[in-house]
C-alpha positions, -999 to +999 in steps of 0.1 A: +268+064-018+258+067+018+239+040+036+222+066+058+188+079+048+180+116+048+152+129+070+128+132+040+136+096+030+130+083+065+097+102+067+086+086+033+096+052+046+076+056+078+046+067+057+049+036+035+052+013+065+020+029+080+002+025+048+011-012+046+001-017+082-033+000+075-041-025+047-062-056+055-043-088+055-056-099+021-048-065+006-013-065+021-006-100+009-017-093-027+000-059-028+033-073-017+030-103-040+026-080-069+049-051-060+077-068-041+077-104-054+069-094-089+041-119-095+015-113-122-022-109-114-029-143-127-002-159-106-016-141-075-051-152-084-040-188-087-021-187-054-050-172-035-078-191-053-096-159-063-104-144-097-081-119-115-109-093-110-107-098-072-069-094-074-074-061-093-100-050-067-077-058-037-047-042-054-067-010-062-078-008-026-042-012-014-030+015-038-057+039-025-045+033+011-009+038+000-018+070-019-037+084+011-007+078+034+020+089+011+003+122+002-008+133+037-026+165+030-032+193+055-068+190+066-091+218+074-098+221+111-134+209+108-123+176+091-110+163+125-145+161+139-160+136+115 
């Protein structure tokens, strides 16, 4: 198996990095705690001193940002002038 990434894989990795950079610090911390560290929602809520519902809300916001960046859609020309 090659250690080199294909062009498509590098592009996906850059999109994911931009998505994580676009998250607020709280969203980023909670998202990475859940997805990378493998913590449960209750563990994250205890660690940050917030409710599980707040963890769910922050994680959902982070996933929306990730989805938006990973599925870059071709916009209509008029959408650039918003």
